[in-house]
C-alpha atoms as one frame of an Amber mdcrd trajectory, in Angstrom:
protein
 -78.078 102.147-137.933 -81.432 100.976-139.021 -83.170  97.808-137.903 -82.842
  96.095-141.221 -79.018  96.687-141.286 -78.707  95.224-137.681 -80.679  92.072
-138.607 -78.440  91.506-141.631 -75.243  91.763-139.501 -76.607  89.207-136.908
 -77.421  86.653-139.645 -73.939  87.004-141.089 -72.357  86.453-137.651 -74.528
  83.369-136.985 -73.562  81.852-140.303 -69.885  81.974-139.243 -70.591  80.048
-135.888 -70.416  76.145-136.232 -73.700  74.350-135.502 -73.304  71.740-132.625
 -74.371  68.135-133.355 -77.073  67.457-130.653 -78.300  64.064-131.983 -75.778
  61.816-130.164 -76.452  63.515-126.840 -80.187  63.189-127.393 -79.941  59.448
-128.209 -77.718  58.866-125.191 -80.139  60.644-122.901 -83.119  58.784-124.374
 -81.365  55.428-123.925 -80.548  56.269-120.309 -84.200  57.115-119.639 -85.366
  53.844-121.244 -82.938  51.779-119.139 -84.130  53.484-115.958 -87.764  52.851
-116.848 -86.973  49.204-117.639 -85.313  48.702-114.256 -88.280  50.208-112.487
 -90.688  48.020-114.445 -88.709  44.819-113.703 -88.445  45.661-110.025 -92.159
  46.346-109.834 -92.905  43.053-111.562 -90.651  41.191-109.129 -92.358  42.746
-106.145 -95.729  41.910-107.620 -94.645  38.294-108.166 -93.435  37.960-104.583
 -96.681  39.401-103.282 -98.702  37.099-105.521 -96.800  34.048-104.267 -97.122
  35.147-100.670-100.865  35.436-101.097-101.290  32.290-103.155 -99.317  29.823
-101.025-101.474  30.075 -97.875-104.475  29.401-100.079-103.013  26.119-101.230
-102.084  27.354-104.698 -98.752  26.665-106.346 -97.032  29.250-108.586 -96.398
  27.966-112.110 -93.136  28.845-113.856 -92.734  28.911-117.592 -90.128  26.155
-117.359 -90.869  24.092-114.225 -87.863  22.340-112.727 -88.442  18.980-111.033
 -87.227  19.078-107.389 -84.474  16.710-106.373 -86.058  13.938-104.256 -84.722
  13.503-100.744 -82.828  10.256-100.350 -83.940   8.620 -97.086 -83.587   4.968
 -96.205 -86.814   3.553 -94.726 -86.506   2.362 -91.155 -86.422  -1.399 -90.761
 -89.398  -2.290 -88.603 -89.189  -6.073 -89.044 -86.820  -7.834 -86.633 -85.769
 -11.478 -86.483 -84.386 -13.575 -83.662 -80.598 -13.835 -83.846 -78.753 -16.969
 -82.814 -77.289 -17.070 -80.297 -78.922 -14.358 -78.221 -76.760 -12.192 -75.953
 -77.576 -12.450 -72.237 -78.916  -9.568 -70.156 -79.504  -9.248 -66.430 -82.781
  -7.572 -65.406 -83.050  -9.076 -61.934 -84.717 -12.367 -62.883 -82.931 -15.634
 -62.047 -81.537 -17.264 -65.166 -83.019 -20.562 -63.977 -85.440 -20.274 -61.023
 -84.904 -22.752 -58.186 -88.442 -23.924 -57.359 -87.825 -26.203 -54.403 -90.532
 -27.761 -52.267 -88.558 -26.815 -49.156 -88.551 -23.134 -50.113 -89.656 -20.667
 -47.477 -93.455 -20.355 -47.188 -95.066 -17.109 -48.212 -97.126 -17.093 -44.998
 -93.911 -17.032 -42.954 -92.369 -14.227 -44.976 -94.753 -12.238 -47.211 -93.251
 -10.009 -49.879 -93.365  -6.248 -50.103 -93.767  -6.619 -53.857 -93.547  -9.590
 -56.187 -91.388  -9.391 -59.306 -92.546 -12.677 -60.837 -94.625 -15.805 -60.253
 -93.646 -19.319 -61.378 -95.455 -22.632 -61.677 -93.826 -25.783 -62.980 -95.778
 -28.092 -65.296 -96.016 -31.478 -63.581 -98.347 -33.355 -65.914-100.084 -34.876
 -62.889-103.712 -34.895 -61.828-103.215 -31.593 -60.023-100.933 -28.648 -60.774
 -97.757 -27.926 -58.850 -97.071 -25.167 -56.362 -96.897 -21.497 -57.296 -93.678
 -19.705 -56.323 -93.276 -16.005 -55.634 -90.110 -14.081 -56.475 -89.978 -11.056
 -54.185 -88.305  -7.729 -54.863 -85.650  -8.834 -52.367 -84.563 -11.614 -54.746
 -85.808 -14.501 -52.557 -88.300 -17.131 -53.780 -91.213 -18.215 -51.559 -93.757
 -20.981 -52.006 -97.429 -20.029 -52.026 -98.703 -22.197 -49.188-102.064 -20.679
 -48.212-104.148 -22.166 -51.041-104.252 -25.361 -53.067-105.110 -24.576 -56.677
-106.664 -26.876 -59.261-106.393 -26.757 -63.036-108.424 -24.181 -64.915-110.577
 -26.242 -67.287-113.187 -25.797 -69.961-116.274 -27.962 -70.507-114.106 -30.592
 -72.226-111.912 -30.839 -69.113-108.825 -29.622 -70.988-106.390 -28.708 -68.183
-104.654 -25.355 -68.008-102.260 -24.185 -65.314-103.955 -21.772 -62.931-101.018
 -19.354 -63.183-101.598 -17.066 -66.163 -99.202 -14.503 -67.700-101.751 -11.935
 -66.460-102.128 -13.312 -62.912 -99.779 -10.844 -61.209-101.175  -7.381 -60.531
 -99.211  -4.460 -62.052 -98.123  -3.282 -58.593 -96.868  -6.776 -57.701 -98.944
  -6.935 -54.525-101.685  -9.401 -55.527-102.258 -12.478 -57.655-105.440 -13.782
 -59.304-106.101 -17.370 -60.411-109.089 -18.630 -62.440-110.732 -21.703 -60.913
-113.915 -23.631 -61.577-116.864 -21.532 -60.307-114.602 -19.058 -58.514-111.765
 -16.570 -58.691-108.963 -17.003 -56.151-107.164 -13.802 -55.142-104.056 -13.781
 -52.946-102.669 -10.723 -51.177 -98.948 -11.391 -51.555 -98.054  -8.847 -48.869
 -99.997 -10.804 -46.233-100.473 -14.254 -47.846-104.234 -13.970 -47.209-106.479
 -15.705 -49.743-110.015 -14.978 -50.903-112.275 -17.070 -53.158-114.991 -15.048
 -54.923-117.855 -16.970 -56.586-117.826 -16.715 -60.392-120.054 -19.423 -61.870
-118.666 -21.313 -64.856-115.455 -22.596 -66.409-113.105 -19.725 -65.652-110.072
 -19.771 -67.925-108.339 -16.380 -68.034-107.876 -13.304 -65.878-106.917  -9.677
 -66.461-106.300  -7.039 -63.800-108.372  -3.980 -64.663-107.455  -2.033 -61.541
-106.283  -2.727 -57.987-109.874  -3.557 -57.048-111.263  -5.220 -60.190-110.418
  -8.266 -62.283-111.836  -9.476 -65.597-112.444 -13.244 -65.661-112.853 -14.946
 -69.021-114.869 -18.035 -69.845-115.521 -19.827 -73.143-118.930 -18.134 -73.327
-118.289 -14.685 -71.878-116.486 -12.465 -69.392-117.196 -11.337 -65.828-116.074
  -8.160 -64.109-115.263  -9.006 -60.487-115.384  -6.261 -57.875-112.864  -7.458
 -55.291-113.987  -5.130 -52.514-117.674  -5.978 -52.854-116.899  -9.584 -53.861
-119.440  -9.362 -56.683-119.110 -10.757 -60.219-121.090  -9.100 -63.035-121.364
 -10.541 -66.540-120.354  -8.174 -69.337-122.962  -7.740 -72.085-120.266  -7.813
 -74.774-118.491 -10.957 -75.896-114.976  -9.860 -74.942-111.939 -11.874 -73.938
-109.771 -10.472 -71.109-106.703 -11.308 -73.183-107.877  -9.053 -76.029-108.537
  -5.890 -74.035-106.364  -3.183 -72.542-107.086   0.170 -70.954-109.706   1.295
 -68.518-112.625   3.239 -69.994-113.180   2.764 -72.809-111.779  -0.741 -73.145
-109.624  -1.199 -76.235-109.948  -4.582 -77.921-107.167  -5.740 -80.215-109.148
  -8.178 -82.307-108.461  -9.936 -85.578-107.951  -7.228 -88.180-109.380  -4.355
 -86.135-109.039  -2.170 -83.066-112.339  -1.589 -81.243-113.481   0.638 -78.381
-115.999  -0.611 -75.806-117.619   0.517 -72.627-117.868  -2.012 -69.829-121.663
  -1.833 -69.948-122.022  -1.703 -73.742-123.131  -4.566 -75.949-121.735  -2.985
 -79.127-118.394  -1.285 -79.820-118.260   2.505 -79.744-115.817   2.605 -82.632
-113.794   0.344 -84.871-110.640   0.964 -86.914-109.145  -1.536 -89.336-105.656
  -2.669 -88.443-102.994  -1.220 -90.751-100.235  -3.768 -91.442 -98.707  -2.148
 -94.530 -95.450  -1.271 -92.780 -94.738  -4.955 -92.043 -95.911  -6.450 -95.342
 -96.018  -9.231 -96.374 -96.665 -10.374 -92.792-100.277 -10.414 -91.607-101.476
 -11.350 -88.131-103.932 -14.119 -88.964-104.685 -14.726 -85.280-103.539 -13.278
 -81.983-101.988 -15.381 -79.231-101.854 -14.699 -75.507-102.530 -11.371 -73.796
-102.158  -7.863 -75.177-100.054  -5.429 -73.130-100.337  -1.648 -73.215 -97.671
   0.965 -72.484 -98.720   4.514 -73.359 -99.956   4.536 -76.960 -98.397   1.161
 -77.808 -99.751  -2.372 -77.449 -97.583  -5.483 -77.781 -99.013  -8.924 -78.483
 -97.939 -12.263 -79.906 -99.548 -13.559 -83.079 -99.308 -16.205 -85.781 -98.888
 -15.277 -89.441-100.846 -16.697 -92.333 -97.789 -18.791 -93.155 -97.663 -20.300
 -89.663 -94.782 -18.246 -88.272 -94.709 -16.943 -84.723 -94.782 -13.147 -84.465
 -94.836 -10.395 -81.861 -96.420  -7.145 -83.046 -96.446  -3.618 -81.661 -99.556
  -1.600 -82.548 -99.901   2.186 -82.227-103.313   2.847 -80.667-103.516   6.313
 -82.239-103.368   4.996 -85.795-104.202   1.268 -85.425-100.979   0.617 -87.368
 -98.449  -2.147 -86.747 -95.262  -0.136 -86.205 -92.826  -2.922 -85.277 -92.757
  -6.676 -85.802 -90.610  -9.495 -84.457 -90.519 -12.706 -86.480 -89.903 -15.698
 -84.198 -89.954 -18.492 -86.783 -92.036 -21.436 -87.912 -90.719 -24.184 -85.625
 -93.037 -25.468 -82.913 -90.908 -23.942 -80.138 -90.904 -20.601 -81.971 -94.538
 -20.271 -82.984 -95.754 -20.592 -79.402 -94.535 -17.164 -78.269 -96.241 -15.131
 -75.539 -95.846 -11.483 -74.618 -95.317 -11.116 -70.864 -95.535  -7.337 -70.542
 -93.328  -4.248 -70.698 -89.996  -4.014 -68.889 -89.844  -0.280 -69.578 -91.208
   2.213 -72.096 -89.166   0.703 -74.956 -88.712  -2.960 -74.012 -91.173  -5.839
 -74.328 -90.671  -9.091 -72.425 -91.752 -12.226 -74.258 -91.465 -15.919 -73.821
 -90.501 -18.545 -76.381 -90.020 -22.267 -76.058 -86.478 -22.184 -77.433 -84.957
 -18.991 -75.994 -86.840 -18.634 -72.701 -87.700 -15.093 -71.598 -86.453 -12.500
 -74.089 -86.189  -8.704 -73.902 -86.992  -6.922 -77.178 -86.208  -3.226 -77.591
 -88.933  -1.992 -79.942 -87.027   1.226 -80.685 -83.750  -0.330 -81.829 -84.803
  -3.916 -82.536 -82.110  -5.353 -80.254 -82.848  -8.669 -78.517 -81.372 -10.409
 -75.491 -82.210 -13.384 -73.313 -82.995 -12.667 -69.655 -83.950 -16.179 -68.444
 -83.590 -19.733 -69.720 -86.452 -21.799 -71.093 -88.833 -22.941 -68.362 -91.329
 -25.824 -68.519 -94.353 -24.271 -66.890 -96.024 -20.888 -66.443 -94.537 -17.518
 -65.549 -96.013 -14.090 -64.840 -93.936 -10.926 -64.571 -95.094  -7.596 -63.165
 -95.504  -5.380 -66.239 -94.165  -1.893 -65.529
């Protein structure tokens, strides 16, 4: 058989075999390849987006979507930082007598000195000389201070002021300081011994700076009294002992600002404006009585621009008023005085109507711890 005859027979056989339709299989395979490529592309894009976000966020950038969705705001109720005096106040026992019995026949301090004093009392007599000072010891007994006769603390106009100040009792309860004309009287309550250190001028206020130093305020300036050396040195700055807290630097809570001072400096080291936004619309137009520090907080009484009595708590780190107690506008409410801290959360204050009150600055709860007292009282601030 020749080659030409063999080629002819193969063509005839091929013509009788049906031709398979390969187009559907090809389209199916092509579609499968496209879908696989699309999945790979989308996955790669997602990874790239995640990487881009991870890089951008630490740099302070914010990824932008094609259709940004506004986040749902968190619903939080602002804390109420403005408290008001309830009526009537619940009673609380902190170890102070509800009504102190200040009797002239009380036991003399010289006969039975205290280990530590909890409070000092002096009744207002209205006479030509002030009454006796009484010492409440940690044992609960009241003694009469008998080793010194105190006169009124006066200014140049002879306006009398009781020698017992809210700041007279040392923080450890072992000593008491009394401003007197041309001198500072210091009593060791554990021995009843008295010392009179010369401080020329009309001495009006005192502030314990340490166990061995007292600030004495006058209308025209302030002295730092070294009790061990018995030396009084005038401060170059015009500071009131009632305005300052702390050791070094001194922190002055003045009108509208918090200032830092050194004892030897004539100008403040720093000044920060007081932030009262949290207690708006109340503004402390003037401070009243001494400031008291506990940690980063300072408590002090004030009077608002509208004439209402206030007690404010200021955070020393931010110079912001973080809690406020509104006493009221009546005469016996406006004249409030902070007496110190009972503990890390509780401020003791005195009002004419409700006596000595404990105010929890964390919860805002209030309670009365002693009845109203016509005179002066000092409590050891803890």
